[in-house]
C-alpha positions as CSV (number, residue, x, y, z in Angstrom):
1,M,-19.6,3.6,-12.0
2,A,-18.6,5.3,-8.8
3,G,-14.9,6.1,-8.5
4,E,-14.1,5.7,-12.2
5,L,-10.8,7.0,-13.4
6,P,-10.4,9.2,-16.6
7,F,-8.6,6.5,-18.6
8,E,-11.3,3.9,-17.7
9,K,-14.2,5.8,-19.3
10,P,-14.3,3.8,-22.6
11,L,-14.5,0.6,-20.6
12,V,-17.1,2.0,-18.2
13,E,-19.3,3.2,-21.1
14,L,-19.0,-0.3,-22.7
15,E,-20.0,-2.0,-19.4
16,R,-22.9,0.4,-19.0
17,R,-24.1,-0.5,-22.5
18,I,-23.8,-4.2,-21.7
19,G,-25.9,-3.7,-18.5
20,E,-28.6,-1.8,-20.5
21,L,-28.9,-4.6,-23.0
22,K,-29.2,-7.2,-20.3
23,R,-31.9,-5.3,-18.5
24,F,-33.7,-4.7,-21.9
25,T,-33.5,-8.5,-22.5
26,E,-35.1,-9.2,-19.1
27,T,-37.9,-6.6,-19.4
28,E,-38.8,-7.0,-23.1
29,R,-38.0,-10.7,-23.4
30,I,-36.0,-10.2,-26.5
31,D,-33.0,-12.5,-27.1
32,L,-29.9,-10.3,-27.4
33,G,-27.5,-13.0,-26.1
34,D,-25.2,-12.9,-29.1
35,E,-24.8,-9.1,-29.0
36,V,-24.2,-9.2,-25.2
37,A,-21.6,-12.0,-25.6
38,R,-19.9,-10.0,-28.4
39,L,-19.7,-6.8,-26.3
40,E,-18.5,-8.8,-23.2
41,E,-15.6,-10.2,-25.2
42,R,-14.8,-6.7,-26.5
43,A,-14.9,-5.4,-22.9
44,K,-12.6,-8.1,-21.7
45,Q,-10.1,-7.3,-24.4
46,L,-10.4,-3.6,-23.8
47,A,-9.8,-4.1,-20.0
48,E,-6.7,-6.2,-20.7
49,D,-5.4,-3.6,-23.1
50,I,-6.0,-0.7,-20.6
51,Y,-4.7,-2.3,-17.5
52,G,-1.9,-4.1,-19.2
53,H,-0.4,-0.8,-20.5
54,L,-0.8,1.6,-17.7
55,T,1.5,4.6,-17.5
56,P,3.2,5.4,-14.2
57,Y,0.7,8.3,-13.5
58,Q,-2.3,6.0,-14.2
59,K,-0.8,3.6,-11.6
60,V,-0.7,6.5,-9.2
61,Q,-4.4,7.1,-9.8
62,I,-5.2,3.5,-9.1
63,A,-3.0,3.4,-6.0
64,R,-5.1,6.4,-4.7
65,H,-8.4,4.9,-5.6
66,P,-10.8,5.4,-2.6
67,D,-12.2,1.9,-2.9
68,R,-8.9,0.1,-2.5
69,P,-8.7,-2.3,0.5
70,T,-7.3,-0.5,3.6
71,T,-5.0,-1.8,6.3
72,L,-7.9,-2.9,8.4
73,D,-9.3,-4.8,5.5
74,Y,-6.1,-6.7,5.2
75,I,-5.8,-7.2,8.9
76,H,-9.3,-8.7,9.3
77,G,-9.0,-10.6,6.1
78,C,-5.6,-12.2,6.7
79,L,-5.7,-12.8,10.5
80,D,-7.7,-15.4,12.4
81,A,-8.0,-13.0,15.3
82,F,-7.0,-9.4,16.0
83,L,-6.8,-7.2,19.1
84,E,-6.2,-3.5,18.3
85,L,-4.0,-1.6,20.7
86,H,-3.9,2.1,21.1
87,G,-1.7,5.0,22.1
88,D,2.0,5.9,22.1
89,R,2.2,6.3,25.9
90,R,3.5,9.8,25.4
91,Y,0.8,12.0,23.8
92,G,-2.2,10.2,22.5
93,D,-3.7,7.8,20.0
94,D,-3.3,8.6,16.3
95,Q,-6.0,7.1,14.2
96,A,-4.0,7.5,11.0
97,V,-2.0,4.4,12.2
98,V,-3.6,1.2,13.4
99,G,-1.9,-1.7,15.1
100,G,-2.2,-4.6,17.4
101,I,-1.6,-8.4,17.8
102,G,-3.3,-11.3,16.0
103,L,-2.9,-14.7,14.6
104,L,-1.8,-15.5,11.1
105,E,-2.5,-19.2,10.4
106,G,-2.3,-19.7,14.1
107,R,1.0,-17.9,14.6
108,P,1.1,-14.8,16.8
109,V,2.1,-11.6,14.9
110,T,2.1,-7.9,15.5
111,V,0.6,-5.8,12.7
112,V,0.8,-2.0,12.1
113,G,-0.2,0.1,9.2
114,H,-1.5,3.4,7.9
115,Q,-5.3,3.7,7.8
116,R,-7.2,5.9,5.4
117,G,-10.9,6.6,5.7
118,R,-13.8,5.4,3.5
119,D,-15.8,8.6,3.6
120,T,-15.2,12.3,4.5
121,K,-16.1,11.8,8.2
122,E,-13.6,8.9,8.6
123,N,-10.9,10.5,6.5
124,L,-11.1,13.6,8.8
125,A,-10.9,11.3,11.9
126,R,-7.9,9.5,10.4
127,N,-6.3,12.6,9.0
128,F,-6.5,11.0,5.5
129,G,-3.9,8.4,6.6
130,M,-1.2,11.0,7.3
131,P,0.3,10.3,10.7
132,H,1.4,12.7,13.4
133,P,4.4,11.8,15.5
134,E,2.3,9.8,18.0
135,G,1.2,7.5,15.1
136,F,4.8,6.5,14.4
137,R,5.6,6.2,18.1
138,K,2.6,3.9,18.6
139,A,3.9,1.8,15.7
140,L,7.3,1.6,17.3
141,R,5.9,0.8,20.7
142,L,4.1,-2.2,19.2
143,M,7.2,-3.3,17.3
144,K,9.4,-3.2,20.4
145,E,6.7,-5.2,22.3
146,A,6.8,-7.8,19.4
147,E,10.6,-8.0,19.7
148,R,10.3,-8.9,23.4
149,F,7.9,-11.7,22.6
150,H,9.7,-12.8,19.4
151,R,6.6,-12.1,17.3
152,P,7.1,-11.3,13.6
153,V,6.0,-7.8,12.6
154,I,3.9,-7.0,9.5
155,C,3.6,-3.4,8.3
156,F,1.0,-2.2,5.8
157,I,2.0,1.0,4.0
158,D,-0.5,3.4,2.4
159,T,0.0,7.1,3.0
160,S,0.7,10.2,1.0
161,G,3.2,11.1,3.7
162,A,3.5,12.1,7.3
163,Y,1.3,15.1,8.3
164,P,3.3,18.2,7.4
165,G,1.3,20.7,9.6
166,I,2.6,22.8,12.5
167,T,1.2,20.3,15.1
168,S,3.4,17.6,13.7
169,E,6.5,19.8,13.8
170,E,5.7,20.9,17.4
171,R,5.5,17.3,18.5
172,G,8.7,16.2,16.7
173,I,7.7,14.5,13.4
174,G,11.3,14.4,12.1
175,M,12.6,12.7,15.2
176,A,9.7,10.2,15.3
177,I,10.5,9.1,11.8
178,A,14.2,8.9,12.4
179,E,13.7,6.8,15.6
180,N,11.6,4.3,13.7
181,L,14.3,4.0,11.0
182,I,17.0,3.4,13.6
183,E,15.0,0.9,15.7
184,M,13.5,-1.0,12.8
185,A,17.0,-1.5,11.3
186,E,18.0,-3.3,14.5
187,L,14.7,-4.9,15.5
188,A,15.5,-8.5,16.6
189,T,12.5,-10.1,15.0
190,P,11.4,-10.7,11.4
191,L,9.9,-7.6,9.6
192,L,7.6,-7.9,6.6
193,C,6.3,-4.8,4.8
194,V,3.6,-4.4,2.1
195,V,3.0,-1.2,0.1
196,T,-0.7,-1.6,-0.6
197,G,-1.4,1.8,-2.2
198,E,0.6,5.0,-2.0
199,G,3.9,4.9,-0.3
200,G,4.8,8.5,0.2
201,S,8.1,9.9,1.6
202,G,9.3,9.4,5.1
203,G,5.8,8.7,6.3
204,A,6.0,5.5,4.3
205,L,9.6,4.7,5.0
206,A,9.0,4.9,8.8
207,L,7.1,1.6,8.5
208,G,9.1,0.3,5.6
209,M,12.5,-1.0,6.9
210,G,11.6,-4.7,6.3
211,D,13.5,-7.9,5.8
212,R,11.0,-8.4,3.0
213,V,9.3,-5.5,1.3
214,Y,6.5,-6.2,-1.2
215,M,4.4,-3.9,-3.3
216,L,1.0,-4.5,-4.9
217,E,1.1,-4.5,-8.7
218,H,-0.3,-1.0,-9.0
219,A,1.1,0.6,-5.8
220,V,3.6,3.4,-5.9
221,Y,6.5,4.2,-3.6
222,S,8.4,7.5,-3.8
223,V,10.3,10.2,-1.9
224,I,7.7,12.8,-2.8
225,S,4.3,13.0,-4.4
226,V,4.3,13.3,-8.2
227,E,2.5,16.6,-7.9
228,G,5.1,17.9,-5.4
229,A,8.0,16.8,-7.6
230,A,6.4,18.5,-10.6
231,A,6.0,21.7,-8.6
232,L,9.6,21.6,-7.5
233,L,11.1,20.7,-10.9
234,W,8.9,22.6,-13.3
235,K,6.9,25.0,-11.0
236,D,3.8,23.3,-12.4
237,A,1.9,20.6,-10.5
238,S,0.0,19.7,-13.7
239,Q,3.3,18.2,-14.9
240,A,2.6,15.3,-12.5
241,P,2.4,12.6,-15.3
242,R,5.8,13.7,-16.5
243,A,7.2,13.5,-13.0
244,A,5.7,10.1,-12.5
245,Q,7.4,8.9,-15.7
246,S,10.8,10.0,-14.6
247,M,10.8,9.1,-10.9
248,R,10.7,5.3,-11.3
249,I,8.0,4.9,-8.6
250,T,6.1,1.8,-9.8
251,A,6.4,-1.6,-8.3
252,Q,8.0,-2.9,-11.5
253,D,10.7,-0.2,-11.6
254,L,11.5,-0.6,-7.9
255,L,11.8,-4.4,-8.2
256,R,14.3,-3.9,-11.1
257,L,16.2,-1.4,-8.9
258,G,16.4,-3.8,-6.0
259,V,14.4,-1.5,-3.7
260,I,11.7,-4.1,-3.1
261,D,11.6,-7.9,-2.9
262,G,8.5,-8.8,-4.8
263,V,5.4,-7.6,-6.6
264,I,1.9,-9.0,-5.7
265,E,-0.4,-9.3,-8.7
266,E,-3.7,-7.4,-8.5
267,P,-7.0,-8.5,-10.0
268,L,-7.6,-7.0,-13.4
269,G,-8.4,-3.3,-12.9
270,G,-6.9,-3.1,-9.4
271,A,-7.2,-4.4,-5.9
272,H,-10.6,-2.6,-5.4
273,K,-12.1,-4.7,-8.2
274,D,-11.9,-7.9,-6.1
275,P,-10.8,-7.2,-2.5
276,A,-11.3,-10.8,-1.3
277,V,-8.9,-12.1,-3.9
278,M,-6.4,-9.4,-3.2
279,V,-6.5,-10.2,0.6
280,E,-5.8,-13.9,-0.1
281,R,-2.9,-13.1,-2.4
282,V,-1.3,-10.8,0.3
283,K,-1.9,-13.4,3.0
284,G,-0.2,-16.1,0.9
285,V,2.9,-13.8,0.3
286,L,3.1,-13.0,4.1
287,I,3.0,-16.6,5.0
288,R,5.7,-17.5,2.6
289,G,7.8,-14.6,3.8
290,M,7.5,-15.6,7.4
291,E,8.5,-19.2,6.5
292,E,11.6,-17.9,4.8
293,L,12.7,-15.9,7.8
294,A,11.6,-18.2,10.6
295,G,14.8,-20.1,10.9
296,V,17.2,-17.2,10.4
297,P,19.2,-16.4,13.6
298,V,18.6,-12.9,15.0
299,E,22.2,-11.7,14.4
300,E,22.0,-12.9,10.8
301,L,18.6,-11.3,10.3
302,T,19.6,-7.8,11.4
303,R,22.9,-8.1,9.5
304,M,21.1,-9.0,6.3
305,R,18.6,-6.2,6.9
306,Y,21.3,-3.7,7.3
307,E,23.1,-4.8,4.1
308,K,19.8,-4.8,2.2
309,F,19.3,-1.1,2.7
310,R,23.0,-0.2,2.8
311,I,23.6,-1.2,-0.8
312,M,20.7,0.8,-2.2
313,G,21.6,3.8,-4.2
314,R,24.9,2.6,-5.6
315,F,26.1,4.3,-8.7
316,A,28.9,3.8,-11.2
317,E,31.1,6.4,-12.8
318,R,31.9,6.1,-16.5
Protein backbone atom coordinates (compact mmCIF):
# COMPACT_ATOMS: atom_id res chain seq x y z
CA MET A 1 0.00 0.00 0.00
CA ALA A 2 1.43 3.37 -1.04
CA GLY A 3 2.22 5.73 1.79
CA GLU A 4 2.09 3.11 4.53
CA LEU A 5 3.60 4.12 7.86
CA PRO A 6 5.98 1.87 9.84
CA PHE A 7 3.49 1.06 12.60
CA GLU A 8 0.86 0.12 10.00
CA LYS A 9 2.88 -2.73 8.49
CA PRO A 10 1.14 -5.61 10.37
CA LEU A 11 -2.24 -4.30 9.21
CA VAL A 12 -1.02 -3.73 5.65
CA GLU A 13 0.33 -7.28 5.46
CA LEU A 14 -2.97 -8.68 6.72
CA GLU A 15 -4.97 -6.63 4.22
CA ARG A 16 -2.65 -7.77 1.45
CA ARG A 17 -3.26 -11.39 2.47
CA ILE A 18 -7.02 -10.81 2.39
CA GLY A 19 -6.73 -9.34 -1.09
CA GLU A 20 -4.75 -12.33 -2.30
CA LEU A 21 -7.35 -14.78 -0.95
CA LYS A 22 -10.17 -12.87 -2.64
CA ARG A 23 -8.37 -12.90 -5.98
CA PHE A 24 -7.58 -16.60 -5.58
CA THR A 25 -11.26 -17.28 -4.87
CA GLU A 26 -12.28 -15.46 -8.06
CA THR A 27 -9.71 -17.14 -10.33
CA GLU A 28 -9.78 -20.69 -8.94
CA ARG A 29 -13.46 -20.71 -7.97
CA ILE A 30 -12.67 -22.09 -4.51
CA ASP A 31 -14.87 -20.96 -1.65
CA LEU A 32 -12.65 -19.32 0.96
CA GLY A 33 -15.39 -17.08 2.33
CA ASP A 34 -15.05 -18.26 5.93
CA GLU A 35 -11.30 -17.69 5.95
CA VAL A 36 -11.70 -14.25 4.36
CA ALA A 37 -14.38 -13.27 6.88
CA ARG A 38 -12.17 -14.41 9.76
CA LEU A 39 -9.21 -12.41 8.50
CA GLU A 40 -11.37 -9.33 7.87
CA GLU A 41 -12.63 -9.43 11.45
CA ARG A 42 -9.05 -9.79 12.64
CA ALA A 43 -8.00 -6.83 10.47
CA LYS A 44 -10.81 -4.71 11.89
CA GLN A 45 -9.75 -5.48 15.45
CA LEU A 46 -6.10 -4.85 14.63
CA ALA A 47 -6.93 -1.48 13.05
CA GLU A 48 -8.96 -0.43 16.08
CA ASP A 49 -6.10 -1.45 18.36
CA ILE A 50 -3.45 0.38 16.31
CA TYR A 51 -5.33 3.61 15.69
CA GLY A 52 -6.96 3.65 19.10
CA HIS A 53 -3.59 3.67 20.89
CA LEU A 54 -1.40 5.93 18.79
CA THR A 55 1.63 7.55 20.39
CA PRO A 56 2.14 11.30 19.88
CA TYR A 57 4.90 10.62 17.34
CA GLN A 58 2.67 8.25 15.40
CA LYS A 59 0.10 11.04 15.25
CA VAL A 60 2.81 13.30 13.84
CA GLN A 61 3.42 10.73 11.12
CA ILE A 62 -0.28 10.56 10.26
CA ALA A 63 -0.56 14.37 10.30
CA ARG A 64 2.23 14.49 7.68
CA HIS A 65 0.78 11.75 5.49
CA PRO A 66 1.05 12.88 1.84
CA ASP A 67 -2.45 11.65 1.03
CA ARG A 68 -4.27 13.68 3.67
CA PRO A 69 -6.84 16.13 2.26
CA THR A 70 -5.34 19.54 1.52
CA THR A 71 -6.81 22.99 2.02
CA LEU A 72 -8.11 23.03 -1.57
CA ASP A 73 -9.78 19.66 -0.98
CA TYR A 74 -11.65 21.12 2.00
CA ILE A 75 -12.48 24.32 0.13
CA HIS A 76 -13.97 22.56 -2.88
CA GLY A 77 -15.67 19.95 -0.69
CA CYS A 78 -17.22 22.35 1.82
CA LEU A 79 -18.15 25.31 -0.38
CA ASP A 80 -20.91 25.52 -2.98
CA ALA A 81 -18.79 27.95 -5.02
CA PHE A 82 -15.28 29.34 -4.72
CA LEU A 83 -13.32 32.10 -6.42
CA GLU A 84 -9.59 32.02 -5.71
CA LEU A 85 -7.86 35.39 -5.30
CA HIS A 86 -4.15 35.99 -5.70
CA GLY A 87 -1.33 38.26 -4.60
CA ASP A 88 -0.43 40.43 -1.62
CA ARG A 89 -0.37 43.71 -3.65
CA ARG A 90 3.21 44.28 -2.45
CA TYR A 91 5.47 41.60 -3.87
CA GLY A 92 3.75 38.66 -5.52
CA ASP A 93 1.57 35.58 -5.20
CA ASP A 94 2.71 32.86 -2.80
CA GLN A 95 1.31 29.49 -3.83
CA ALA A 96 1.99 28.08 -0.35
CA VAL A 97 -1.12 29.99 0.78
CA VAL A 98 -4.42 29.83 -1.09
CA GLY A 99 -7.46 31.97 -0.46
CA GLY A 100 -10.58 33.50 -1.85
CA ILE A 101 -14.32 33.92 -1.40
CA GLY A 102 -17.07 31.35 -1.58
CA LEU A 103 -20.43 30.15 -0.31
CA LEU A 104 -20.87 27.83 2.65
CA GLU A 105 -24.47 26.62 2.65
CA GLY A 106 -25.37 29.78 0.76
CA ARG A 107 -23.54 32.13 3.13
CA PRO A 108 -20.61 34.22 1.79
CA VAL A 109 -17.30 33.43 3.49
CA THR A 110 -13.63 34.15 3.00
CA VAL A 111 -11.28 31.17 3.17
CA VAL A 112 -7.49 31.07 3.46
CA GLY A 113 -5.12 28.24 4.20
CA HIS A 114 -1.74 26.63 3.72
CA GLN A 115 -1.50 24.46 0.62
CA ARG A 116 0.90 21.55 0.22
CA GLY A 117 1.49 19.70 -3.03
CA ARG A 118 0.46 16.21 -4.07
CA ASP A 119 3.69 15.36 -5.91
CA THR A 120 7.24 16.63 -6.17
CA LYS A 121 6.45 19.16 -8.91
CA GLU A 122 3.53 20.69 -7.02
CA ASN A 123 5.38 20.64 -3.71
CA LEU A 124 8.22 22.61 -5.28
CA ALA A 125 5.75 25.11 -6.74
CA ARG A 126 4.03 25.48 -3.37
CA ASN A 127 7.27 25.38 -1.37
CA PHE A 128 5.99 22.33 0.55
CA GLY A 129 3.33 24.50 2.18
CA MET A 130 5.88 26.82 3.85
CA PRO A 131 4.86 30.43 3.17
CA HIS A 132 7.06 33.40 2.40
CA PRO A 133 5.98 36.79 3.82
CA GLU A 134 3.79 37.49 0.79
CA GLY A 135 1.71 34.40 1.63
CA PHE A 136 0.80 35.77 5.04
CA ARG A 137 0.22 39.23 3.59
CA LYS A 138 -2.12 37.76 0.98
CA ALA A 139 -4.03 36.01 3.76
CA LEU A 140 -4.28 39.24 5.75
CA ARG A 141 -5.41 41.20 2.70
CA LEU A 142 -8.27 38.76 2.21
CA MET A 143 -9.19 38.85 5.91
CA LYS A 144 -9.36 42.66 5.91
CA GLU A 145 -11.53 42.54 2.81
CA ALA A 146 -13.81 40.06 4.60
CA GLU A 147 -14.03 42.45 7.54
CA ARG A 148 -15.23 45.26 5.27
CA PHE A 149 -18.03 43.09 3.90
CA HIS A 150 -18.85 41.38 7.22
CA ARG A 151 -17.95 37.93 5.89
CA PRO A 152 -16.82 35.21 8.34
CA VAL A 153 -13.25 34.01 7.80
CA ILE A 154 -12.25 30.34 7.73
CA CYS A 155 -8.57 29.38 8.04
CA PHE A 156 -7.15 25.95 7.27
CA ILE A 157 -3.79 25.29 8.92
CA ASP A 158 -1.34 22.72 7.58
CA THR A 159 2.33 23.69 7.49
CA SER A 160 5.60 22.65 9.05
CA GLY A 161 6.27 26.37 9.51
CA ALA A 162 7.02 29.59 7.69
CA TYR A 163 9.83 29.30 5.15
CA PRO A 164 13.10 29.93 7.08
CA GLY A 165 15.32 30.81 4.12
CA ILE A 166 17.15 34.04 3.39
CA THR A 167 14.52 35.21 0.88
CA SER A 168 11.93 35.10 3.67
CA GLU A 169 14.16 37.09 5.99
CA GLU A 170 14.90 39.65 3.28
CA ARG A 171 11.21 40.25 2.72
CA GLY A 172 10.28 40.47 6.41
CA ILE A 173 8.84 37.13 7.53
CA GLY A 174 8.89 38.03 11.22
CA MET A 175 6.98 41.26 10.67
CA ALA A 176 4.46 39.56 8.38
CA ILE A 177 3.63 36.98 11.05
CA ALA A 178 3.44 39.64 13.77
CA GLU A 179 1.12 41.82 11.68
CA ASN A 180 -1.22 38.87 11.13
CA LEU A 181 -1.38 38.17 14.86
CA ILE A 182 -2.16 41.79 15.67
CA GLU A 183 -4.76 42.22 12.95
CA MET A 184 -6.48 38.88 13.54
CA ALA A 185 -6.78 39.65 17.24
CA GLU A 186 -8.87 42.72 16.38
CA LEU A 187 -10.61 41.56 13.20
CA ALA A 188 -14.25 42.66 13.35
CA THR A 189 -15.76 39.49 11.90
CA PRO A 190 -15.99 35.85 13.06
CA LEU A 191 -12.83 33.77 12.66
CA LEU A 192 -12.87 29.96 12.53
CA CYS A 193 -9.65 27.95 12.26
CA VAL A 194 -9.05 24.26 11.60
CA VAL A 195 -5.69 22.52 12.00
CA THR A 196 -6.01 19.80 9.40
CA GLY A 197 -2.53 18.27 9.55
CA GLU A 198 0.66 19.76 10.91
CA GLY A 199 0.43 23.11 12.68
CA GLY A 200 4.01 24.26 12.94
CA SER A 201 5.35 27.31 14.79
CA GLY A 202 4.56 30.92 13.85
CA GLY A 203 3.73 29.86 10.32
CA ALA A 204 0.67 28.10 11.71
CA LEU A 205 -0.20 30.65 14.37
CA ALA A 206 -0.25 33.41 11.74
CA LEU A 207 -3.51 31.87 10.52
CA GLY A 208 -4.63 30.58 13.91
CA MET A 209 -6.01 33.47 15.98
CA GLY A 210 -9.59 32.27 15.78
CA ASP A 211 -12.75 32.67 17.82
CA ARG A 212 -13.03 28.91 17.35
CA VAL A 213 -9.96 26.75 16.79
CA TYR A 214 -10.51 23.10 15.93
CA MET A 215 -8.10 20.27 15.24
CA LEU A 216 -8.54 17.03 13.40
CA GLU A 217 -8.18 14.00 15.64
CA HIS A 218 -4.67 13.12 14.45
CA ALA A 219 -3.43 16.65 13.71
CA VAL A 220 -0.61 18.21 15.73
CA TYR A 221 0.07 21.81 16.73
CA SER A 222 3.40 22.94 18.20
CA VAL A 223 5.89 25.76 18.55
CA ILE A 224 8.58 23.73 16.78
CA SER A 225 8.84 20.46 14.90
CA VAL A 226 9.49 17.41 17.05
CA GLU A 227 12.78 16.86 15.20
CA GLY A 228 13.80 20.46 15.84
CA ALA A 229 12.94 20.18 19.52
CA ALA A 230 14.90 16.95 19.84
CA ALA A 231 17.93 18.52 18.16
CA LEU A 232 17.78 21.48 20.56
CA LEU A 233 17.15 19.53 23.74
CA TRP A 234 19.25 16.41 23.20
CA LYS A 235 21.40 17.30 20.17
CA ASP A 236 19.84 14.32 18.43
CA ALA A 237 16.94 14.60 15.96
CA SER A 238 16.35 10.85 16.26
CA GLN A 239 14.90 11.59 19.71
CA ALA A 240 11.81 13.03 17.97
CA PRO A 241 9.43 10.41 19.49
CA ARG A 242 10.66 11.42 22.96
CA ALA A 243 10.12 15.10 22.13
CA ALA A 244 6.63 14.43 20.79
CA GLN A 245 5.72 12.67 24.04
CA SER A 246 6.83 15.59 26.20
CA MET A 247 5.62 18.53 24.10
CA ARG A 248 1.84 17.95 24.42
CA ILE A 249 1.18 18.60 20.73
CA THR A 250 -1.79 16.33 20.03
CA ALA A 251 -5.36 17.53 19.63
CA GLN A 252 -6.39 15.70 22.78
CA ASP A 253 -3.64 17.33 24.87
CA LEU A 254 -4.38 20.79 23.52
CA LEU A 255 -8.10 20.45 24.16
CA ARG A 256 -7.36 19.57 27.79
CA LEU A 257 -5.02 22.56 28.05
CA GLY A 258 -7.65 24.92 26.62
CA VAL A 259 -5.60 25.86 23.56
CA ILE A 260 -8.25 24.62 21.10
CA ASP A 261 -12.03 24.46 21.22
CA GLY A 262 -12.81 21.08 19.70
CA VAL A 263 -11.50 17.89 18.11
CA ILE A 264 -12.96 16.61 14.84
CA GLU A 265 -13.02 12.82 14.65
CA GLU A 266 -11.20 11.26 11.70
CA PRO A 267 -12.12 8.06 9.85
CA LEU A 268 -10.37 4.98 11.23
CA GLY A 269 -6.75 5.23 10.12
CA GLY A 270 -6.78 8.95 9.38
CA ALA A 271 -8.41 11.56 7.17
CA HIS A 272 -6.73 10.16 4.05
CA LYS A 273 -8.59 6.86 4.43
CA ASP A 274 -11.93 8.51 3.58
CA PRO A 275 -11.48 12.14 2.45
CA ALA A 276 -15.17 12.59 1.55
CA VAL A 277 -16.29 11.70 5.09
CA MET A 278 -13.60 13.94 6.57
CA VAL A 279 -14.69 16.90 4.45
CA GLU A 280 -18.32 16.46 5.55
CA ARG A 281 -17.32 16.36 9.22
CA VAL A 282 -15.26 19.53 8.88
CA LYS A 283 -18.10 21.24 7.02
CA GLY A 284 -20.55 20.37 9.79
CA VAL A 285 -18.25 21.79 12.47
CA LEU A 286 -17.73 25.02 10.51
CA ILE A 287 -21.47 25.51 10.04
CA ARG A 288 -22.10 25.01 13.75
CA GLY A 289 -19.27 27.36 14.63
CA MET A 290 -20.62 30.11 12.37
CA GLU A 291 -24.08 29.69 13.87
CA GLU A 292 -22.64 30.09 17.39
CA LEU A 293 -20.86 33.31 16.43
CA ALA A 294 -23.45 34.81 14.10
CA GLY A 295 -25.35 36.83 16.69
CA VAL A 296 -22.38 38.01 18.77
CA PRO A 297 -21.82 41.79 18.59
CA VAL A 298 -18.47 42.78 17.10
CA GLU A 299 -17.23 44.41 20.31
CA GLU A 300 -18.05 41.29 22.30
CA LEU A 301 -16.52 39.06 19.64
CA THR A 302 -13.12 40.79 19.70
CA ARG A 303 -13.17 41.03 23.50
CA MET A 304 -13.80 37.30 23.86
CA ARG A 305 -11.09 36.54 21.30
CA TYR A 306 -8.60 38.65 23.21
CA GLU A 307 -9.47 36.97 26.51
CA LYS A 308 -9.34 33.52 24.92
CA PHE A 309 -5.68 33.91 23.98
CA ARG A 310 -4.72 36.10 26.91
CA ILE A 311 -5.44 33.41 29.51
CA MET A 312 -3.35 30.74 27.78
CA GLY A 313 -0.14 29.80 29.51
CA ARG A 314 -1.28 30.43 33.07
CA PHE A 315 0.73 28.71 35.75
CA ALA A 316 0.41 28.21 39.49
CA GLU A 317 3.23 28.34 42.05
CA ARG A 318 3.23 25.72 44.78
